[in-house]
C-alpha positions in Angstrom: -186.2 -20.9 -86.7 -186.8 -23.0 -83.6 -190.2 -24.2 -84.8 -188.7 -25.1 -88.2 -185.9 -27.0 -86.6 -188.4 -28.8 -84.2 -190.5 -29.9 -87.2 -187.5 -31.1 -89.1 -186.2 -33.1 -86.0 -189.6 -34.7 -85.5 -189.8 -35.7 -89.2 -186.2 -37.0 -89.2 -186.7 -39.1 -86.0 -189.9 -40.5 -87.4 -188.4 -41.4 -90.8 -185.3 -42.8 -89.1 -187.3 -45.1 -86.9 -189.5 -46.3 -89.8 -186.5 -47.1 -92.0 -184.1 -48.4 -89.4 -181.8 -51.2 -90.5 -178.7 -51.8 -88.3 -175.4 -51.3 -90.1 -171.9 -50.2 -89.3 -170.0 -47.1 -90.1 -166.5 -48.6 -90.3 -165.9 -46.7 -93.6 -164.7 -43.8 -91.4 -161.9 -45.9 -90.0 -160.1 -45.5 -93.4 -160.3 -41.7 -93.4 -156.7 -40.3 -93.1 -157.9 -38.0 -90.2 -159.0 -41.0 -88.2 -156.0 -43.2 -89.2 -153.6 -40.4 -88.1 -155.4 -39.5 -84.9 -154.2 -40.8 -81.5 -157.2 -39.4 -79.6 -160.7 -39.5 -81.0 -163.8 -38.1 -79.4 -166.8 -40.3 -80.1 -170.1 -41.1 -78.4 -172.1 -44.2 -77.5 -175.0 -44.4 -79.9 -178.5 -45.3 -78.7 -181.8 -46.3 -80.2 -181.9 -45.5 -83.9 -178.7 -43.5 -84.1 -175.9 -44.7 -86.4 -173.9 -47.2 -84.4 -170.6 -46.2 -83.0 -170.0 -49.6 -81.3 -167.8 -51.0 -84.0 -166.0 -47.7 -84.5 -165.2 -47.3 -80.8 -164.0 -50.9 -80.6 -161.8 -50.6 -83.6 -160.2 -47.4 -82.4 -159.4 -49.0 -79.0 -158.0 -52.1 -80.7 -155.7 -49.9 -82.7 -154.3 -48.6 -79.4 -155.8 -45.1 -79.8 -157.6 -43.2 -77.0 -161.4 -42.8 -77.1 -163.0 -39.9 -75.2 -166.7 -39.8 -74.7 -169.0 -36.8 -73.9 -170.7 -36.3 -70.5 -173.2 -33.6 -69.9 -172.2 -31.2 -67.1 -174.9 -28.5 -66.7 -175.4 -27.1 -70.2 -171.9 -28.2 -71.5 -170.2 -31.3 -72.7 -167.1 -32.5 -71.0 -164.9 -35.3 -72.4 -163.8 -38.4 -70.4 -161.3 -41.0 -71.5 -163.0 -44.4 -71.9 -161.2 -47.8 -72.0 -164.1 -49.7 -73.6 -165.4 -51.2 -70.4 -169.2 -51.0 -70.4 -169.1 -51.0 -66.6 -167.5 -47.5 -66.8 -170.7 -46.1 -68.4 -173.9 -45.0 -66.7 -177.2 -44.2 -68.2 -178.6 -40.7 -67.9 -181.8 -39.9 -69.8 -181.3 -42.9 -72.2 -177.7 -41.7 -73.0 -174.6 -43.7 -71.8 -172.0 -41.4 -70.3 -168.5 -42.3 -69.1 -167.4 -42.3 -65.4 -164.1 -40.7 -64.5 -162.4 -37.4 -64.5 -163.0 -34.9 -67.3 -160.1 -33.9 -69.6 -158.6 -30.5 -68.7 -156.7 -30.3 -72.0 -158.7 -30.9 -75.2 -155.7 -30.4 -77.6 -154.9 -34.1 -78.0 -158.3 -34.7 -79.6 -157.7 -34.5 -83.3 -160.9 -36.1 -84.6 -164.4 -36.0 -83.4 -167.4 -38.2 -84.4 -170.6 -36.2 -84.1 -174.2 -37.4 -84.0 -176.7 -35.9 -86.4 -180.2 -36.4 -87.7 -179.4 -34.7 -91.0 -176.4 -33.0 -92.6 -176.6 -30.6 -95.5 -174.0 -30.1 -98.3 -172.3 -27.3 -96.5 -171.7 -29.5 -93.4 -174.4 -28.0 -91.2 -176.1 -30.6 -89.0 -179.5 -31.0 -87.5 -178.8 -32.4 -84.0 -181.1 -33.7 -81.3 -181.9 -30.2 -80.1 -180.1 -29.8 -76.8 -177.3 -27.6 -78.2 -174.6 -29.5 -76.4 -172.5 -30.1 -79.5 -173.1 -26.5 -80.8 -171.5 -25.3 -77.5 -168.7 -28.0 -77.5 -167.4 -28.0 -81.1 -165.9 -24.4 -80.9 -163.6 -25.7 -78.2 -162.2 -28.5 -80.3 -159.7 -27.9 -83.1 -160.3 -31.5 -84.3 -161.5 -32.8 -87.7 -165.3 -33.2 -87.3 -167.3 -36.0 -89.0 -171.0 -36.6 -88.6 -172.7 -40.0 -89.0 -176.0 -40.3 -90.9 -177.8 -43.1 -92.7 -178.1 -43.1 -96.5 -180.7 -40.5 -97.5 -180.0 -38.3 -94.5 -177.4 -36.2 -96.3 -179.6 -33.3 -97.5 -179.3 -31.5 -100.8 -181.5 -28.8 -99.3 -179.9 -26.3 -96.9 -180.7 -27.0 -93.3 -181.6 -24.0 -91.0 -178.6 -22.9 -89.1 -177.6 -20.0 -86.9 -174.5 -17.9 -86.6 -173.1 -20.0 -83.7 -173.5 -23.4 -85.6 -170.2 -25.0 -86.5 -170.2 -26.9 -89.9 -168.7 -30.3 -90.0 -165.7 -31.2 -92.1 -167.2 -34.4 -93.4 -170.2 -36.8 -93.1 -170.3 -40.6 -93.3 -173.0 -43.0 -94.3 -172.4 -46.7 -94.0 -170.7 -46.8 -97.4 -169.1 -43.4 -98.1 -167.3 -40.4 -96.5 -168.3 -37.1 -98.0 -166.0 -34.1 -97.4 -167.3 -30.5 -97.5 -165.6 -27.7 -99.3 -165.0 -24.5 -97.4 
């Protein structure tokens, strides 16, 4: 399955870079799960990923707490971020927050997850590091992935027993919820 996922990732990255048009994903800000959340786990997008800049700014403007992931060994830890770009450092092209990791993840009630593709059952094709696969089981939050139009697959993506399906996906214009 690893070879199949690697080939899918390579194709998805190539297609994304060829079709890239900057856009925002503010459509998720109207989702009831985001509206009602006081602490939202997000990430800082880079390169051709769907932009989280506007989402993170809007959440902070609304007085909510944003937590961002930081790699610690083979795990993600979550750090509160106040929106100050000086509180981010670059590690392997990824911006990570400075500060102390959260000890209690229970305040996180919504999480924005990066993805290259998402299928109709909510399974995502990530970048391949497995960090979110290991982190998501520790979050009881509503999980939404961001993908561009055309990256929500009608075909089933390969997934393994440990993969956690998302609750929803968002393109720039729509939020799609998965039935489970």
